[in-house]
Biopython code that builds the backbone (N, CA, C, O; Angstrom):
import numpy as np
from Bio.PDB.StructureBuilder import StructureBuilder

atoms = [
    (1, "UNK", "N", (0.611, -1.321, -0.057)),
    (1, "UNK", "CA", (-0.373, 0.108, 0.269)),
    (1, "UNK", "C", (0.921, 1.001, 0.033)),
    (1, "UNK", "O", (1.765, 0.898, 0.923)),
    (2, "UNK", "N", (1.227, 1.887, -1.051)),
    (2, "UNK", "CA", (1.350, 3.537, -1.195)),
    (2, "UNK", "C", (1.373, 4.346, 0.521)),
    (2, "UNK", "O", (0.390, 4.207, 1.249)),
    (3, "UNK", "N", (2.323, 4.976, 0.881)),
    (3, "UNK", "CA", (2.269, 5.087, 1.565)),
    (3, "UNK", "C", (1.882, 4.468, 3.312)),
    (3, "UNK", "O", (1.332, 5.200, 4.134)),
    (4, "UNK", "N", (2.070, 3.808, 3.452)),
    (4, "UNK", "CA", (1.410, 3.024, 4.872)),
    (4, "UNK", "C", (2.702, 3.145, 5.491)),
    (4, "UNK", "O", (2.358, 3.242, 6.669)),
    (5, "UNK", "N", (3.677, 3.192, 5.490)),
    (5, "UNK", "CA", (4.986, 3.118, 6.638)),
    (5, "UNK", "C", (4.885, 5.243, 7.192)),
    (5, "UNK", "O", (5.359, 6.006, 8.035)),
    (6, "UNK", "N", (4.152, 5.258, 6.270)),
    (6, "UNK", "CA", (3.784, 7.105, 6.943)),
    (6, "UNK", "C", (2.682, 7.188, 7.613)),
    (6, "UNK", "O", (2.470, 8.008, 8.506)),
    (7, "UNK", "N", (1.512, 5.891, 7.007)),
    (7, "UNK", "CA", (0.785, 5.806, 7.869)),
    (7, "UNK", "C", (0.682, 5.042, 9.213)),
    (7, "UNK", "O", (-0.136, 5.431, 10.047)),
    (8, "UNK", "N", (1.522, 3.907, 9.476)),
    (8, "UNK", "CA", (1.984, 3.653, 10.242)),
    (8, "UNK", "C", (2.280, 4.650, 11.225)),
    (8, "UNK", "O", (1.574, 4.992, 12.174)),
    (9, "UNK", "N", (3.726, 5.197, 10.792)),
    (9, "UNK", "CA", (4.967, 6.055, 11.980)),
    (9, "UNK", "C", (3.736, 7.759, 12.556)),
    (9, "UNK", "O", (3.736, 8.505, 13.536)),
    (10, "UNK", "N", (3.053, 7.675, 11.523)),
    (10, "UNK", "CA", (1.617, 8.970, 12.095)),
    (10, "UNK", "C", (1.185, 8.217, 13.087)),
    (10, "UNK", "O", (1.713, 8.442, 14.176)),
    (11, "UNK", "N", (0.312, 7.315, 13.035)),
    (11, "UNK", "CA", (-0.373, 6.570, 13.836)),
    (11, "UNK", "C", (0.333, 5.912, 15.264)),
    (11, "UNK", "O", (-0.086, 5.907, 16.422)),
    (12, "UNK", "N", (1.329, 5.475, 14.784)),
    (12, "UNK", "CA", (2.433, 5.320, 16.208)),
    (12, "UNK", "C", (2.913, 6.951, 16.970)),
    (12, "UNK", "O", (3.630, 6.959, 17.970)),
    (13, "UNK", "N", (2.544, 7.889, 16.510)),
    (13, "UNK", "CA", (2.638, 8.910, 17.284)),
    (13, "UNK", "C", (2.037, 9.232, 18.161)),
    (13, "UNK", "O", (2.275, 9.409, 19.356)),
    (14, "UNK", "N", (0.466, 9.391, 16.990)),
    (14, "UNK", "CA", (-0.851, 9.206, 17.602)),
    (14, "UNK", "C", (-0.978, 8.672, 19.212)),
    (14, "UNK", "O", (-1.467, 9.153, 20.234)),
    (15, "UNK", "N", (-0.314, 7.493, 18.893)),
    (15, "UNK", "CA", (-0.605, 6.745, 20.298)),
    (15, "UNK", "C", (0.446, 6.820, 20.954)),
    (15, "UNK", "O", (0.376, 6.147, 21.982)),
    (16, "UNK", "N", (1.325, 7.303, 20.827)),
    (16, "UNK", "CA", (2.382, 7.601, 21.830)),
    (16, "UNK", "C", (1.999, 8.266, 23.056)),
    (16, "UNK", "O", (1.909, 8.084, 24.270)),
    (17, "UNK", "N", (1.714, 9.616, 21.624)),
    (17, "UNK", "CA", (0.702, 10.828, 22.289)),
    (17, "UNK", "C", (-0.483, 10.684, 23.563)),
    (17, "UNK", "O", (-0.686, 11.334, 24.588)),
    (18, "UNK", "N", (-1.090, 9.580, 22.985)),
    (18, "UNK", "CA", (-1.603, 8.870, 23.788)),
    (18, "UNK", "C", (-1.627, 8.715, 25.070)),
    (18, "UNK", "O", (-2.189, 9.298, 25.997)),
    (19, "UNK", "N", (-0.841, 7.726, 24.961)),
    (19, "UNK", "CA", (0.041, 7.270, 26.556)),
    (19, "UNK", "C", (0.987, 8.410, 27.152)),
    (19, "UNK", "O", (1.814, 8.068, 27.996)),
    (20, "UNK", "N", (0.932, 9.391, 26.864)),
    (20, "UNK", "CA", (1.769, 10.202, 27.620)),
    (20, "UNK", "C", (0.926, 11.630, 28.580)),
    (20, "UNK", "O", (1.257, 12.300, 29.558)),
    (21, "UNK", "N", (-0.819, 11.586, 27.263)),
    (21, "UNK", "CA", (-1.845, 11.831, 27.979)),
    (21, "UNK", "C", (-2.595, 11.266, 29.249)),
    (21, "UNK", "O", (-3.150, 11.752, 30.235)),
    (22, "UNK", "N", (-2.357, 10.073, 28.773)),
    (22, "UNK", "CA", (-3.166, 9.304, 30.019)),
    (22, "UNK", "C", (-2.267, 8.683, 31.081)),
    (22, "UNK", "O", (-2.883, 8.020, 31.916)),
    (23, "UNK", "N", (-1.210, 8.739, 31.204)),
    (23, "UNK", "CA", (-0.001, 8.662, 32.120)),
    (23, "UNK", "C", (-0.411, 10.000, 32.877)),
    (23, "UNK", "O", (-0.792, 10.028, 34.047)),
    (24, "UNK", "N", (-0.238, 11.433, 31.797)),
    (24, "UNK", "CA", (-0.328, 12.814, 32.638)),
    (24, "UNK", "C", (-1.410, 12.537, 33.691)),
    (24, "UNK", "O", (-1.090, 12.305, 34.857)),
    (25, "UNK", "N", (-2.672, 12.559, 33.295)),
    (25, "UNK", "CA", (-4.350, 12.436, 33.412)),
    (25, "UNK", "C", (-3.995, 11.903, 34.862)),
    (25, "UNK", "O", (-4.174, 12.529, 35.907)),
    (26, "UNK", "N", (-3.514, 10.761, 34.747)),
    (26, "UNK", "CA", (-3.045, 9.852, 35.925)),
    (26, "UNK", "C", (-2.462, 10.287, 36.887)),
    (26, "UNK", "O", (-2.659, 9.909, 38.042)),
    (27, "UNK", "N", (-1.541, 11.272, 36.483)),
    (27, "UNK", "CA", (-0.212, 11.844, 37.806)),
    (27, "UNK", "C", (-1.159, 13.256, 38.079)),
    (27, "UNK", "O", (-0.740, 14.035, 38.935)),
    (28, "UNK", "N", (-2.219, 13.530, 37.476)),
    (28, "UNK", "CA", (-2.942, 14.763, 38.460)),
    (28, "UNK", "C", (-4.168, 14.113, 38.638)),
    (28, "UNK", "O", (-5.042, 14.925, 38.941)),
    (29, "UNK", "N", (-4.685, 12.618, 38.546)),
    (29, "UNK", "CA", (-6.648, 13.405, 38.988)),
    (29, "UNK", "C", (-6.530, 11.656, 39.464)),
    (29, "UNK", "O", (-7.508, 10.938, 39.677)),
    (30, "UNK", "N", (-4.853, 11.160, 39.571)),
    (30, "UNK", "CA", (-5.274, 9.920, 40.667)),
    (30, "UNK", "C", (-6.099, 10.081, 41.713)),
    (30, "UNK", "O", (-6.028, 9.036, 42.360)),
    (31, "UNK", "N", (-6.920, 10.902, 42.280)),
    (31, "UNK", "CA", (-7.019, 10.700, 43.452)),
    (31, "UNK", "C", (-9.074, 11.174, 43.707)),
    (31, "UNK", "O", (-9.769, 11.041, 44.715)),
    (32, "UNK", "N", (-9.508, 11.815, 42.063)),
    (32, "UNK", "CA", (-10.283, 12.340, 42.063)),
    (32, "UNK", "C", (-10.995, 11.383, 40.368)),
    (32, "UNK", "O", (-10.783, 11.569, 39.170)),
    (33, "UNK", "N", (-12.052, 10.162, 41.310)),
    (33, "UNK", "CA", (-12.156, 9.316, 40.745)),
    (33, "UNK", "C", (-13.045, 9.347, 39.403)),
    (33, "UNK", "O", (-13.228, 8.384, 38.658)),
    (34, "UNK", "N", (-13.584, 10.711, 39.237)),
    (34, "UNK", "CA", (-14.471, 10.694, 37.620)),
    (34, "UNK", "C", (-13.682, 10.828, 36.908)),
    (34, "UNK", "O", (-13.608, 10.060, 35.949)),
    (35, "UNK", "N", (-12.500, 12.157, 37.133)),
    (35, "UNK", "CA", (-11.408, 12.645, 36.734)),
    (35, "UNK", "C", (-10.692, 11.146, 35.575)),
    (35, "UNK", "O", (-10.749, 10.974, 34.357)),
    (36, "UNK", "N", (-10.314, 10.642, 36.267)),
    (36, "UNK", "CA", (-9.838, 9.144, 35.886)),
    (36, "UNK", "C", (-10.765, 8.397, 34.822)),
    (36, "UNK", "O", (-10.278, 7.841, 33.838)),
    (37, "UNK", "N", (-12.456, 8.429, 35.149)),
    (37, "UNK", "CA", (-12.953, 7.718, 34.378)),
    (37, "UNK", "C", (-13.362, 8.171, 33.005)),
    (37, "UNK", "O", (-13.613, 7.372, 32.103)),
    (38, "UNK", "N", (-13.430, 9.616, 32.856)),
    (38, "UNK", "CA", (-13.739, 10.960, 31.930)),
    (38, "UNK", "C", (-12.237, 10.575, 31.290)),
    (38, "UNK", "O", (-12.350, 10.449, 30.070)),
    (39, "UNK", "N", (-11.084, 10.388, 31.678)),
    (39, "UNK", "CA", (-9.875, 10.832, 30.920)),
    (39, "UNK", "C", (-9.966, 9.445, 30.201)),
    (39, "UNK", "O", (-9.345, 9.343, 29.143)),
    (40, "UNK", "N", (-10.942, 7.948, 30.834)),
    (40, "UNK", "CA", (-10.456, 6.756, 29.591)),
    (40, "UNK", "C", (-11.492, 6.837, 28.798)),
    (40, "UNK", "O", (-11.257, 6.415, 27.666)),
    (41, "UNK", "N", (-12.747, 7.296, 29.009)),
    (41, "UNK", "CA", (-13.815, 7.532, 28.331)),
    (41, "UNK", "C", (-13.787, 8.764, 27.224)),
    (41, "UNK", "O", (-14.572, 8.842, 26.279)),
    (42, "UNK", "N", (-12.813, 9.640, 27.495)),
    (42, "UNK", "CA", (-12.119, 10.171, 26.226)),
    (42, "UNK", "C", (-11.194, 9.576, 25.079)),
    (42, "UNK", "O", (-11.264, 9.885, 23.889)),
    (43, "UNK", "N", (-10.591, 8.951, 25.471)),
    (43, "UNK", "CA", (-9.176, 7.787, 25.011)),
    (43, "UNK", "C", (-10.194, 7.556, 24.088)),
    (43, "UNK", "O", (-9.782, 7.927, 22.989)),
    (44, "UNK", "N", (-11.774, 6.947, 23.982)),
    (44, "UNK", "CA", (-11.896, 6.243, 23.221)),
    (44, "UNK", "C", (-11.931, 6.417, 21.699)),
    (44, "UNK", "O", (-11.485, 5.540, 20.959)),
    (45, "UNK", "N", (-12.488, 7.607, 21.216)),
    (45, "UNK", "CA", (-12.175, 8.773, 19.597)),
    (45, "UNK", "C", (-10.526, 8.334, 19.231)),
    (45, "UNK", "O", (-10.366, 7.485, 18.354)),
    (46, "UNK", "N", (-9.435, 8.864, 19.846)),
    (46, "UNK", "CA", (-8.481, 8.356, 19.257)),
    (46, "UNK", "C", (-8.051, 7.075, 19.048)),
    (46, "UNK", "O", (-7.998, 6.789, 17.852)),
    (47, "UNK", "N", (-7.767, 6.311, 19.710)),
    (47, "UNK", "CA", (-8.415, 4.969, 20.007)),
    (47, "UNK", "C", (-8.900, 3.754, 19.023)),
    (47, "UNK", "O", (-8.306, 2.967, 18.286)),
    (48, "UNK", "N", (-10.567, 4.034, 19.443)),
    (48, "UNK", "CA", (-11.082, 4.034, 17.359)),
    (48, "UNK", "C", (-10.530, 4.499, 16.331)),
    (48, "UNK", "O", (-10.537, 3.643, 15.446)),
    (49, "UNK", "N", (-9.808, 5.922, 15.852)),
    (49, "UNK", "CA", (-9.520, 5.541, 14.767)),
    (49, "UNK", "C", (-8.224, 5.236, 14.760)),
    (49, "UNK", "O", (-7.681, 5.855, 13.844)),
    (50, "UNK", "N", (-7.650, 4.729, 15.212)),
    (50, "UNK", "CA", (-6.171, 4.465, 15.545)),
    (50, "UNK", "C", (-6.430, 2.582, 14.925)),
    (50, "UNK", "O", (-5.784, 1.950, 14.089)),
    (51, "UNK", "N", (-7.373, 2.258, 15.587)),
    (51, "UNK", "CA", (-7.936, 0.656, 15.667)),
    (51, "UNK", "C", (-7.349, 0.729, 13.572)),
    (51, "UNK", "O", (-6.332, 0.392, 12.965)),
    (52, "UNK", "N", (-8.643, 1.335, 13.187)),
    (52, "UNK", "CA", (-9.775, 1.469, 12.129)),
    (52, "UNK", "C", (-8.123, 1.444, 11.024)),
    (52, "UNK", "O", (-7.911, 0.470, 10.301)),
    (53, "UNK", "N", (-7.330, 2.392, 11.068)),
    (53, "UNK", "CA", (-6.065, 2.996, 10.370)),
    (53, "UNK", "C", (-5.203, 1.291, 10.954)),
    (53, "UNK", "O", (-4.719, 0.709, 9.983)),
    (54, "UNK", "N", (-5.092, 0.886, 11.678)),
    (54, "UNK", "CA", (-4.731, -0.276, 12.367)),
    (54, "UNK", "C", (-4.563, -1.669, 10.911)),
    (54, "UNK", "O", (-3.813, -2.295, 10.163)),
    (55, "UNK", "N", (-6.013, -1.397, 11.394)),
    (55, "UNK", "CA", (-6.372, -2.754, 10.768)),
    (55, "UNK", "C", (-6.213, -2.770, 9.300)),
    (55, "UNK", "O", (-5.758, -3.790, 8.782)),
    (56, "UNK", "N", (-6.606, -1.540, 8.417)),
    (56, "UNK", "CA", (-6.505, -1.684, 7.040)),
    (56, "UNK", "C", (-4.814, -1.385, 6.682)),
    (56, "UNK", "O", (-4.548, -1.036, 5.531)),
    (57, "UNK", "N", (-3.878, -1.505, 7.523)),
    (57, "UNK", "CA", (-2.172, -1.014, 6.835)),
    (57, "UNK", "C", (-2.232, -2.862, 7.282)),
    (57, "UNK", "O", (-1.471, -3.558, 6.610)),
    (58, "UNK", "N", (-2.972, -3.495, 8.204)),
    (58, "UNK", "CA", (-2.145, -4.685, 8.482)),
    (58, "UNK", "C", (-3.082, -5.745, 7.407)),
    (58, "UNK", "O", (-2.403, -6.697, 7.021)),
    (59, "UNK", "N", (-4.948, -5.721, 6.711)),
    (59, "UNK", "CA", (-5.119, -6.129, 6.004)),
    (59, "UNK", "C", (-5.630, -5.572, 4.306)),
    (59, "UNK", "O", (-5.872, -6.160, 3.253)),
    (60, "UNK", "N", (-5.625, -4.585, 4.612)),
    (60, "UNK", "CA", (-6.146, -4.076, 3.555)),
    (60, "UNK", "C", (-7.904, -2.887, 3.862)),
    (60, "UNK", "O", (-8.444, -1.806, 3.630)),
    (61, "UNK", "N", (-8.036, -4.286, 4.563)),
    (61, "UNK", "CA", (-9.768, -4.419, 5.255)),
    (61, "UNK", "C", (-10.172, -2.816, 5.283)),
    (61, "UNK", "O", (-9.249, -2.230, 4.716)),
    (62, "UNK", "N", (-10.814, -2.210, 5.557)),
    (62, "UNK", "CA", (-11.765, -0.857, 5.715)),
    (62, "UNK", "C", (-12.933, -1.730, 6.846)),
    (62, "UNK", "O", (-13.771, -2.573, 6.526)),
    (63, "UNK", "N", (-12.525, -0.995, 8.699)),
    (63, "UNK", "CA", (-13.629, -1.571, 9.222)),
    (63, "UNK", "C", (-13.943, -0.555, 10.287)),
    (63, "UNK", "O", (-12.963, -0.017, 10.802)),
    (64, "UNK", "N", (-15.057, -0.222, 10.680)),
    (64, "UNK", "CA", (-15.471, 1.026, 10.715)),
    (64, "UNK", "C", (-14.660, 1.091, 12.451)),
    (64, "UNK", "O", (-14.458, 0.070, 13.110)),
    (65, "UNK", "N", (-14.334, 2.359, 12.879)),
    (65, "UNK", "CA", (-13.477, 2.227, 14.258)),
    (65, "UNK", "C", (-14.595, 1.877, 15.234)),
    (65, "UNK", "O", (-14.146, 1.839, 16.380)),
    (66, "UNK", "N", (-15.412, 1.709, 15.193)),
    (66, "UNK", "CA", (-15.356, 1.091, 16.737)),
    (66, "UNK", "C", (-15.621, -0.075, 16.645)),
    (66, "UNK", "O", (-15.972, -0.597, 17.703)),
    (67, "UNK", "N", (-15.569, -1.140, 15.172)),
    (67, "UNK", "CA", (-15.808, -2.472, 15.005)),
    (67, "UNK", "C", (-13.977, -2.542, 15.083)),
    (67, "UNK", "O", (-13.416, -3.635, 15.166)),
    (68, "UNK", "N", (-13.429, -1.630, 15.055)),
    (68, "UNK", "CA", (-11.839, -2.436, 15.097)),
    (68, "UNK", "C", (-11.208, -2.001, 15.941)),
    (68, "UNK", "O", (-10.018, -2.274, 16.097)),
    (69, "UNK", "N", (-11.899, -1.195, 16.700)),
    (69, "UNK", "CA", (-11.690, -1.507, 17.932)),
    (69, "UNK", "C", (-11.996, -2.545, 19.288)),
    (69, "UNK", "O", (-11.469, -2.987, 20.309)),
    (70, "UNK", "N", (-13.197, -2.575, 18.524)),
    (70, "UNK", "CA", (-13.353, -3.817, 19.270)),
    (70, "UNK", "C", (-12.359, -5.519, 19.229)),
    (70, "UNK", "O", (-12.145, -6.365, 20.098)),
    (71, "UNK", "N", (-11.863, -5.377, 17.398)),
    (71, "UNK", "CA", (-12.009, -6.846, 17.148)),
    (71, "UNK", "C", (-10.092, -6.595, 18.040)),
    (71, "UNK", "O", (-9.432, -7.361, 18.742)),
    (72, "UNK", "N", (-9.876, -5.475, 17.635)),
    (72, "UNK", "CA", (-8.168, -5.236, 18.686)),
    (72, "UNK", "C", (-8.199, -5.753, 20.055)),
    (72, "UNK", "O", (-7.180, -6.123, 20.639)),
    (73, "UNK", "N", (-9.137, -5.773, 20.463)),
    (73, "UNK", "CA", (-9.059, -5.726, 21.669)),
    (73, "UNK", "C", (-9.551, -6.958, 22.319)),
    (73, "UNK", "O", (-9.408, -7.240, 23.508)),
    (74, "UNK", "N", (-10.258, -7.795, 21.246)),
    (74, "UNK", "CA", (-10.115, -9.103, 21.086)),
    (74, "UNK", "C", (-9.678, -10.082, 21.301)),
    (74, "UNK", "O", (-9.853, -11.080, 22.001)),
    (75, "UNK", "N", (-8.503, -9.336, 19.969)),
    (75, "UNK", "CA", (-7.418, -10.158, 19.851)),
    (75, "UNK", "C", (-5.962, -9.898, 20.785)),
    (75, "UNK", "O", (-4.924, -10.550, 20.672)),
    (76, "UNK", "N", (-6.172, -8.948, 21.569)),
    (76, "UNK", "CA", (-5.589, -8.664, 22.047)),
    (76, "UNK", "C", (-5.283, -9.357, 24.362)),
    (76, "UNK", "O", (-4.555, -9.647, 25.311)),
    (77, "UNK", "N", (-6.041, -9.246, 24.017)),
    (77, "UNK", "CA", (-6.655, -9.864, 25.721)),
    (77, "UNK", "C", (-7.643, -8.796, 26.270)),
    (77, "UNK", "O", (-8.630, -9.401, 26.689)),
    (78, "UNK", "N", (-7.801, -7.268, 26.461)),
    (78, "UNK", "CA", (-8.280, -6.847, 26.705)),
    (78, "UNK", "C", (-9.408, -6.102, 26.645)),
    (78, "UNK", "O", (-9.567, -4.885, 26.743)),
    (79, "UNK", "N", (-10.506, -7.382, 26.396)),
    (79, "UNK", "CA", (-11.861, -6.761, 25.745)),
    (79, "UNK", "C", (-12.522, -5.884, 27.312)),
    (79, "UNK", "O", (-13.229, -4.902, 27.536)),
    (80, "UNK", "N", (-11.806, -6.910, 28.109)),
    (80, "UNK", "CA", (-13.115, -6.600, 29.623)),
    (80, "UNK", "C", (-12.320, -4.942, 30.040)),
    (80, "UNK", "O", (-13.009, -4.160, 30.695)),
    (81, "UNK", "N", (-10.978, -4.538, 29.648)),
    (81, "UNK", "CA", (-10.441, -3.147, 29.580)),
    (81, "UNK", "C", (-11.768, -2.279, 28.741)),
    (81, "UNK", "O", (-12.476, -1.377, 29.189)),
    (82, "UNK", "N", (-11.783, -2.722, 27.810)),
    (82, "UNK", "CA", (-12.217, -1.817, 26.344)),
    (82, "UNK", "C", (-14.285, -1.516, 27.281)),
    (82, "UNK", "O", (-14.904, -0.481, 27.532)),
    (83, "UNK", "N", (-14.593, -2.828, 27.462)),
    (83, "UNK", "CA", (-16.038, -2.991, 28.125)),
    (83, "UNK", "C", (-15.913, -1.810, 28.798)),
    (83, "UNK", "O", (-16.675, -0.922, 28.415)),
    (84, "UNK", "N", (-14.606, -1.349, 30.369)),
    (84, "UNK", "CA", (-15.274, -1.058, 30.936)),
    (84, "UNK", "C", (-15.356, 0.772, 30.603)),
    (84, "UNK", "O", (-16.091, 1.636, 31.081)),
    (85, "UNK", "N", (-14.036, 0.854, 29.379)),
    (85, "UNK", "CA", (-14.269, 2.108, 28.781)),
    (85, "UNK", "C", (-15.297, 2.382, 28.433)),
    (85, "UNK", "O", (-15.273, 3.604, 28.286)),
    (86, "UNK", "N", (-16.361, 1.971, 28.160)),
    (86, "UNK", "CA", (-17.539, 1.641, 27.357)),
    (86, "UNK", "C", (-18.078, 2.481, 27.971)),
    (86, "UNK", "O", (-18.359, 3.657, 27.742)),
    (87, "UNK", "N", (-18.302, 1.409, 29.290)),
    (87, "UNK", "CA", (-18.923, 2.077, 30.381)),
    (87, "UNK", "C", (-19.415, 3.124, 30.775)),
    (87, "UNK", "O", (-20.572, 3.528, 30.901)),
    (88, "UNK", "N", (-17.313, 4.008, 31.175)),
    (88, "UNK", "CA", (-17.421, 5.283, 31.404)),
    (88, "UNK", "C", (-18.044, 6.414, 30.416)),
    (88, "UNK", "O", (-18.629, 7.483, 30.592)),
    (89, "UNK", "N", (-17.731, 5.832, 29.555)),
    (89, "UNK", "CA", (-18.100, 6.398, 28.155)),
    (89, "UNK", "C", (-20.342, 6.776, 28.604)),
    (89, "UNK", "O", (-21.112, 7.691, 28.893)),
    (90, "UNK", "N", (-20.322, 5.778, 28.428)),
    (90, "UNK", "CA", (-21.977, 5.784, 27.991)),
    (90, "UNK", "C", (-22.421, 6.438, 29.455)),
    (90, "UNK", "O", (-23.232, 7.354, 29.316)),
    (91, "UNK", "N", (-22.078, 6.172, 30.721)),
    (91, "UNK", "CA", (-22.542, 6.435, 31.773)),
    (91, "UNK", "C", (-22.122, 7.827, 32.133)),
    (91, "UNK", "O", (-22.905, 8.731, 32.425)),
    (92, "UNK", "N", (-20.640, 7.933, 32.080)),
    (92, "UNK", "CA", (-20.889, 9.102, 32.166)),
    (92, "UNK", "C", (-19.761, 9.552, 33.550)),
    (92, "UNK", "O", (-19.399, 10.659, 33.949)),
    (93, "UNK", "N", (-19.457, 8.258, 33.989)),
    (93, "UNK", "CA", (-19.617, 8.379, 36.106)),
    (93, "UNK", "C", (-17.990, 6.935, 35.683)),
    (93, "UNK", "O", (-17.225, 6.694, 34.749)),
    (94, "UNK", "N", (-18.175, 6.590, 36.589)),
    (94, "UNK", "CA", (-16.673, 5.582, 37.576)),
    (94, "UNK", "C", (-17.622, 4.071, 36.996)),
    (94, "UNK", "O", (-18.760, 3.795, 37.377)),
    (95, "UNK", "N", (-16.724, 3.190, 35.926)),
    (95, "UNK", "CA", (-17.413, 2.026, 35.916)),
    (95, "UNK", "C", (-17.773, 1.041, 36.811)),
    (95, "UNK", "O", (-18.225, 1.491, 37.864)),
    (96, "UNK", "N", (-17.704, -0.396, 36.711)),
    (96, "UNK", "CA", (-17.818, -1.504, 37.735)),
    (96, "UNK", "C", (-16.745, -1.573, 38.232)),
    (96, "UNK", "O", (-16.623, -2.015, 39.375)),
    (97, "UNK", "N", (-15.531, -1.088, 37.389)),
    (97, "UNK", "CA", (-14.227, -2.102, 36.684)),
    (97, "UNK", "C", (-13.698, -0.694, 37.968)),
    (97, "UNK", "O", (-12.619, -1.042, 38.449)),
    (98, "UNK", "N", (-13.956, 0.066, 38.303)),
    (98, "UNK", "CA", (-13.157, 0.964, 39.331)),
    (98, "UNK", "C", (-12.281, 2.156, 38.098)),
    (98, "UNK", "O", (-11.573, 1.741, 37.181)),
    (99, "UNK", "N", (-12.480, 3.236, 38.300)),
    (99, "UNK", "CA", (-12.230, 4.308, 37.365)),
    (99, "UNK", "C", (-10.370, 4.129, 37.044)),
    (99, "UNK", "O", (-9.776, 4.715, 36.139)),
    (100, "UNK", "N", (-9.727, 3.160, 38.070)),
    (100, "UNK", "CA", (-8.023, 3.465, 38.131)),
    (100, "UNK", "C", (-8.074, 1.904, 36.685)),
    (100, "UNK", "O", (-7.727, 1.936, 35.504)),
    (101, "UNK", "N", (-8.503, 1.054, 37.305)),
    (101, "UNK", "CA", (-8.456, -0.096, 35.964)),
    (101, "UNK", "C", (-9.028, 0.620, 35.151)),
    (101, "UNK", "O", (-8.069, 1.148, 34.588)),
    (102, "UNK", "N", (-10.238, 1.156, 34.521)),
    (102, "UNK", "CA", (-10.293, 1.500, 33.364)),
    (102, "UNK", "C", (-9.288, 2.476, 32.539)),
    (102, "UNK", "O", (-9.331, 2.712, 31.332)),
    (103, "UNK", "N", (-8.249, 3.047, 33.627)),
    (103, "UNK", "CA", (-7.267, 4.073, 32.739)),
    (103, "UNK", "C", (-6.016, 3.502, 32.764)),
    (103, "UNK", "O", (-5.033, 3.851, 32.109)),
    (104, "UNK", "N", (-6.107, 2.631, 33.535)),
    (104, "UNK", "CA", (-4.945, 1.892, 33.129)),
    (104, "UNK", "C", (-5.601, 1.064, 31.766)),
    (104, "UNK", "O", (-5.096, 1.110, 30.644)),
    (105, "UNK", "N", (-6.614, 0.437, 32.062)),
    (105, "UNK", "CA", (-7.049, -0.760, 30.747)),
    (105, "UNK", "C", (-6.652, 0.203, 29.128)),
    (105, "UNK", "O", (-6.375, -0.486, 28.147)),
    (106, "UNK", "N", (-6.657, 1.844, 28.966)),
    (106, "UNK", "CA", (-7.036, 2.240, 27.514)),
    (106, "UNK", "C", (-6.208, 2.550, 27.822)),
    (106, "UNK", "O", (-5.955, 2.893, 26.667)),
    (107, "UNK", "N", (-4.853, 2.995, 28.644)),
    (107, "UNK", "CA", (-3.173, 3.262, 28.773)),
    (107, "UNK", "C", (-2.638, 1.773, 28.046)),
    (107, "UNK", "O", (-1.611, 1.616, 27.386)),
    (108, "UNK", "N", (-3.362, 1.061, 28.287)),
    (108, "UNK", "CA", (-2.666, -0.572, 27.610)),
    (108, "UNK", "C", (-3.075, -1.047, 26.048)),
    (108, "UNK", "O", (-2.591, -1.953, 25.369)),
    (109, "UNK", "N", (-4.367, 0.098, 25.673)),
    (109, "UNK", "CA", (-4.661, -0.566, 24.738)),
    (109, "UNK", "C", (-3.997, 0.134, 23.703)),
    (109, "UNK", "O", (-3.566, -0.334, 22.650)),
    (110, "UNK", "N", (-3.950, 1.544, 24.192)),
    (110, "UNK", "CA", (-3.261, 2.317, 23.141)),
    (110, "UNK", "C", (-0.966, 2.099, 23.311)),
    (110, "UNK", "O", (-0.117, 2.593, 22.569)),
    (111, "UNK", "N", (-0.827, 1.470, 24.183)),
    (111, "UNK", "CA", (0.477, 0.285, 24.477)),
    (111, "UNK", "C", (0.477, -0.551, 23.523)),
    (111, "UNK", "O", (1.489, -0.826, 22.879)),
    (112, "UNK", "N", (-0.767, -1.096, 23.307)),
    (112, "UNK", "CA", (-0.503, -2.831, 22.516)),
    (112, "UNK", "C", (-0.805, -1.864, 21.158)),
    (112, "UNK", "O", (0.185, -1.910, 20.427)),
    (113, "UNK", "N", (-1.710, -1.131, 20.681)),
    (113, "UNK", "CA", (-1.571, -0.896, 19.386)),
    (113, "UNK", "C", (-0.774, -0.448, 19.138)),
    (113, "UNK", "O", (-0.423, -0.838, 18.024)),
    (114, "UNK", "N", (0.246, 0.682, 19.774)),
    (114, "UNK", "CA", (1.587, 1.164, 19.779)),
    (114, "UNK", "C", (2.605, 0.274, 18.897)),
    (114, "UNK", "O", (3.306, 0.724, 17.990)),
    (115, "UNK", "N", (2.565, -0.951, 19.288)),
    (115, "UNK", "CA", (3.161, -2.012, 19.246)),
    (115, "UNK", "C", (3.099, -2.489, 17.762)),
    (115, "UNK", "O", (3.990, -2.670, 16.933)),
    (116, "UNK", "N", (1.644, -2.641, 17.707)),
    (116, "UNK", "CA", (1.315, -3.540, 16.563)),
    (116, "UNK", "C", (1.967, -2.160, 14.869)),
    (116, "UNK", "O", (2.484, -2.293, 13.760)),
    (117, "UNK", "N", (1.464, -1.016, 15.755)),
    (117, "UNK", "CA", (1.618, 0.173, 14.329)),
    (117, "UNK", "C", (3.786, 0.013, 14.369)),
    (117, "UNK", "O", (4.530, -0.078, 13.393)),
    (118, "UNK", "N", (4.090, 0.033, 15.568)),
    (118, "UNK", "CA", (5.466, -0.138, 15.301)),
    (118, "UNK", "C", (6.107, -1.078, 13.916)),
    (118, "UNK", "O", (6.623, -0.726, 12.855)),
    (119, "UNK", "N", (5.845, -2.181, 14.407)),
    (119, "UNK", "CA", (5.808, -4.024, 13.731)),
    (119, "UNK", "C", (5.927, -3.293, 12.324)),
    (119, "UNK", "O", (6.916, -3.258, 11.591)),
    (120, "UNK", "N", (4.506, -2.638, 12.098)),
    (120, "UNK", "CA", (3.899, -2.564, 10.250)),
    (120, "UNK", "C", (5.607, -1.229, 9.712)),
    (120, "UNK", "O", (5.831, -1.057, 8.514)),
    (121, "UNK", "N", (6.419, -0.588, 10.681)),
    (121, "UNK", "CA", (7.582, 0.626, 10.387)),
    (121, "UNK", "C", (8.836, -0.481, 9.112)),
    (121, "UNK", "O", (9.849, 0.035, 8.641)),
]
sb = StructureBuilder()
sb.init_structure("model")
sb.init_model(0)
sb.init_chain("A")
sb.init_seg("    ")
for serial, (resi, resn, name, xyz) in enumerate(atoms, 1):
    if name == "N":
        sb.init_residue(resn, " ", resi, " ")
    sb.init_atom(name, np.array(xyz, "f"), 0.0, 1.0, " ", f" {name:<3s}", serial, name[0])
structure = sb.get_structure()
């Protein structure tokens, strides 16, 4: 695919930036459960977009962003993390799994996806 290396590089950078933002939010808000849950919920958009591009780069298949993230979460064994992030996003509050676990799950998803994007370079 033409330009796939540049797409992989850009997507990897987006994911690294997301990791840094999530770590910063954790450091600044670790005592405020609602803020941690909100940070995890806010990560869904960039994670979805990155997942769609990542699957396209890996297989050439165009997958809707929501479905792409679900597939990657299933493939990497972090589907429980995605469920908690989704719960935080839909409820606007702290999910059953807890805010810290939810933010760590979002960070783990970003880290796993960045590693996959890096392998494409």
